[in-house]
C-alpha positions in Angstrom: 36.1 34.2 20.8 37.8 34.6 24.2 39.2 31.0 24.5 39.9 29.0 21.3 40.2 25.7 23.4 36.4 26.0 24.2 34.5 24.6 21.0 30.7 23.9 20.7 29.2 21.4 18.3 25.8 20.8 17.3 24.3 17.5 16.2 20.9 16.9 14.8 18.9 14.1 16.4 16.2 13.3 19.1 17.1 10.9 21.9 16.0 7.3 21.4 15.8 4.4 23.8 19.4 3.6 24.6 20.9 6.6 22.7 21.3 10.0 24.1 20.7 11.8 20.7 22.2 15.0 19.3 22.2 18.4 20.7 24.9 20.7 22.1 28.3 19.2 22.9 31.3 21.0 24.3 35.1 20.5 24.3 37.4 22.4 26.6 40.5 21.1 25.1 40.3 22.3 21.4 38.4 19.3 20.3 40.4 16.5 21.7 37.5 15.3 24.0 33.9 16.0 24.0 30.8 16.0 26.4 27.2 16.2 25.7 25.9 19.1 27.7 23.6 17.8 30.5 20.9 20.3 29.8 19.7 20.9 26.2 17.4 23.1 24.4 13.7 22.1 23.9 14.5 20.6 20.5 17.5 18.7 19.2 16.4 19.0 15.5 18.9 21.4 13.9 21.0 22.3 10.7 23.3 25.3 11.1 21.7 27.0 14.2 24.6 27.3 16.8 26.4 30.5 17.3 28.4 32.0 20.2 27.8 35.5 20.8 31.1 37.5 19.8 30.3 40.1 22.6 29.9 37.5 25.3 31.4 34.0 25.0 29.0 32.6 27.6 26.0 33.5 25.5 25.0 30.8 23.0 22.2 30.6 20.5 20.6 27.4 19.2 18.2 27.4 16.2 16.1 24.3 15.9 13.1 22.8 14.1 9.8 21.1 14.6 8.1 20.5 17.9 9.7 22.8 20.4 11.5 24.6 17.7 12.5 28.3 17.3 15.5 29.9 19.0 17.1 29.1 22.5 19.6 31.3 24.3 22.0 30.3 26.9 23.7 32.9 29.1 25.9 30.4 30.9 27.8 28.5 28.4 25.2 26.0 27.8 24.4 25.3 31.5 20.6 26.3 30.9 18.5 27.4 27.9 15.6 29.9 27.6 13.1 29.7 24.6 13.5 33.3 23.2 11.9 33.0 19.8 8.9 31.0 19.0 7.2 33.1 16.3 8.4 30.2 13.8 9.3 26.7 14.6 11.6 26.0 11.7 14.9 27.7 12.2 17.7 26.3 10.2 20.3 29.1 10.9 21.1 31.9 13.3 23.5 34.8 12.8 25.0 37.1 15.6 26.9 40.0 14.2 30.1 41.4 15.8 28.1 44.0 17.6 25.8 41.3 19.1 22.5 41.9 17.0 20.8 38.5 16.4 19.2 37.5 13.2 16.7 34.6 13.1 15.6 33.2 9.8 12.3 31.3 9.3 10.2 32.0 6.3 10.6 35.6 7.4 13.8 37.2 8.6 13.7 38.5 12.2 16.2 40.8 14.2 16.8 41.3 17.8 19.1 44.0 19.3 18.5 42.9 22.8 19.8 39.3 22.8 16.3 37.9 21.8 14.1 39.7 24.4 12.2 41.5 21.5 12.0 40.8 17.7 11.2 42.8 14.6 10.5 41.1 11.4 12.4 42.6 8.4 9.2 43.0 6.1 11.2 44.1 3.1 13.0 40.7 2.8 11.7 38.9 -0.4 9.4 35.9 0.7 10.0 32.6 -0.9 10.1 29.6 1.4 12.5 28.9 4.2 15.7 31.1 4.7 18.7 28.9 4.7 22.0 30.8 4.3 22.9 34.0 6.4 26.0 35.9 6.4 27.2 39.3 7.5 30.2 41.5 6.6 32.2 41.7 9.7 33.5 45.2 8.7 30.1 46.6 8.3 27.2 45.0 10.2 24.6 46.6 7.9 25.8 44.5 5.1 24.2 41.1 5.1 23.4 38.1 2.6 20.4 35.8 2.9 19.2 33.0 0.6 15.9 31.3 0.4 14.2 29.0 -2.3 14.1 32.0 -4.7 17.7 33.1 -4.6 20.4 35.1 -2.8 19.8 38.6 -1.6 22.0 41.4 -0.3 21.3 44.3 2.0 23.6 47.3 2.8 21.3 49.0 5.1 20.4 46.3 7.7 17.5 44.9 5.9 15.5 48.1 4.9 16.0 47.2 1.2 17.3 44.0 -0.6 18.9 43.4 -3.9 18.6 40.1 -5.7 22.3 38.9 -6.5 21.3 35.4 -7.6 22.8 36.0 -11.1 24.0 32.8 -12.9 24.0 30.8 -9.8 23.3 27.2 -10.9 21.6 26.2 -7.7 19.4 29.0 -6.4 19.0 28.0 -2.8 22.4 27.5 -1.2 22.3 26.2 2.5 25.4 28.0 3.4 26.7 31.5 2.8 30.2 32.7 3.9 31.9 36.0 3.2 35.7 36.4 3.0 36.6 40.0 3.8 40.2 39.5 2.8 39.2 38.8 -0.9 35.7 40.5 -0.8 34.2 37.1 -1.9 30.8 35.7 -1.0 30.9 31.9 -1.2 27.6 29.7 -1.6 27.5 26.1 -1.0 25.2 23.0 -1.1 25.0 21.5 -4.4 28.5 22.6 -5.5 30.4 25.6 -4.4 30.3 28.9 -6.0 31.7 32.5 -5.3 31.0 36.0 -6.4 32.9 39.2 -5.7 31.2 41.7 -3.5 
C-alpha cells in the first residue's frame, strides 16, 4: 500500500529435484522482474492466502495447506517467517482489514486483533466445510462476507451473527468474493461470475 512498485506473488507448489517450487515471489519494479524469496514459509501449498497488511507494508501473511499448513507472518517484507496459526492446517485464504484485524478461515473462522499473537474462533459462523471466499467492506470493517460449501454468508457485527445471502446463486461455494464499494456489489466467482447488490 505504500509503494505500488513492490508486488508480491504466491504460487502453489512444493520444491522438486531440480525445481525450486512455488512460494512467495517479489517484484520491486511493478512486475517487470521477479525473484523467489530466499526464505519461505513452512508450506508452499496455497490457494488465495497471501496478503499485505494495509497498516504495515512490511507485514505479510501466508495461508497454506497440508503438512506445515496454517498461517505464517513476516514482519520484514518476506525476509523471515513465523508460524502464527496452527489450529487448522488447511487455510485457503486470509483477510486483513483496513484496521489490521486478521481473519483466518479454515473449517472455522478465526480472528486476531494482535497480528496473529492470539486467536478467537467466531463460533456463530455456520459450519459447512472449508471456508473459501472472504471479503470485507473497506468502509465498515464490521461488515464481512464468507463462503463455504453450504453457501455465502454476511455479517454486519464483526461475526457475532450471520445471514445466509446465497439466494439463487447457481454454484453455492464460490472460491472468491470481492466487494466493490463504488457500486455496492458483491462479486462471487469460480464456476461462473455472479454479483449481488449489498
